[in-house]
N, C-alpha and C positions, 0 to 999 in steps of 0.2 A: 778267828783265823780259819781259812778254808784251804785245805790241802787238796789239790787236784791230782788225780792219778790218770796217767795217759797210757793207752794201749795201741799197738799197731806200729806202723812205720816200717821202713826197710828199703830194700832195693827192688826195682821193677823195670821191665823193658818199656820203652815208649809204646803207648797204646794200651798198656796194662791198667790194672785196677788195684787199689788198696783201700782199706777201711781203717780210719782212726777212731778210737773211742776215748771218752774222758768221763771220769766219775768224780763227783764231789761226795763228801761224807754224807751218809744217809741221815744223820742227825741235824744236818744244816737245812733249815727251811727258809724259803723266801728268796732264793736265788732268782734274780730278774733275768738278765741277759746271760747267755752262755754260747760258746762257740770256739772258733779257731782263728789264730793269726799265724803268719809264717815270716821267716827271715832267711833270705837267700844270702850267700856269701857276698860281702861287700855292699849289702843293701840294708835299708831300715826295715824293721818289723812292720808288717802291714796286715790289714784285714783279709781273711779268706771268706769266712761265713760266720754270721752271728744271728741267733734267734732271740728275739725279745720276749718279754713277759706276755705280750699280746699275741704271740705266736707267729709274728711276721719275721721272715728271714731276709737278711741282707747278704749279698754275695759280691765279691769283687768281680768286675766285668770279665776278667780273663778266665774265670772258672765257671761262669754261667753256662748251663746246659751240660756240664761235665761233672760237677760236684753237687752233692745233695746232703744237706744237714738235717738230721732228725733228732728231736729231743724226746726222751722217754715221757710219755703223757701221764704216767702214774707218779713216779718218784720226782720227775722234773729235775733230777740231779745228774742225769746222764745224757750225753750227746754222742751221736755217731756221724762221722763225716765220710760218706761214700765218695771215693774219688775214681772216676772212670776216664778213659782216654787220656791217660797221663802223658805229659810232655816233658822234655828235659828242663823246660823253664819252670816246671813245678818243683824242681829240686830245691829243698830248703829244710830248715828246722821248723817244725810245726809246734806251736804252743797253744795249749788249751787255755781258754779265758772264761772267767765267770765274774759277774758283778753281784755282790752281796752287800746289802746295806750301804750302797753308794761307794763301795771300795772295789777296785779291780784286783783280782787274784789270777795268778799265772801258774801253769804247770812248768815242769823242768824242761820240756821240749823233747820231741822225738824226730829223728832224722828221716826224711824221705828222699831217696835218690832215684831219679829216673834216667836210665842210661842204657845204651846198647852195649 
């Protein structure tokens, strides 16, 4: 079992920035993919950004050039999502994701609200 702890989120003006962080327990080794998904009101949960074990990162098109996902190179159990130039359309509950031993694990979610 992998319990993911999420940090960050909150309210920001359009054009502002926020950073989300997610930590998996230090004793868990071998997490392959790790990243973030989001679910806006009335919509399905979808990919934001995920980094694989090969170090390659996938982004949903709508955040390319604005969001950046970094994975801790030493522990490999922490990821940070830097979100810049936030838009009202980015408002959603953001969920940390990790794949360990072929199983997907999710955080409880953190709300990001972009509004003037």
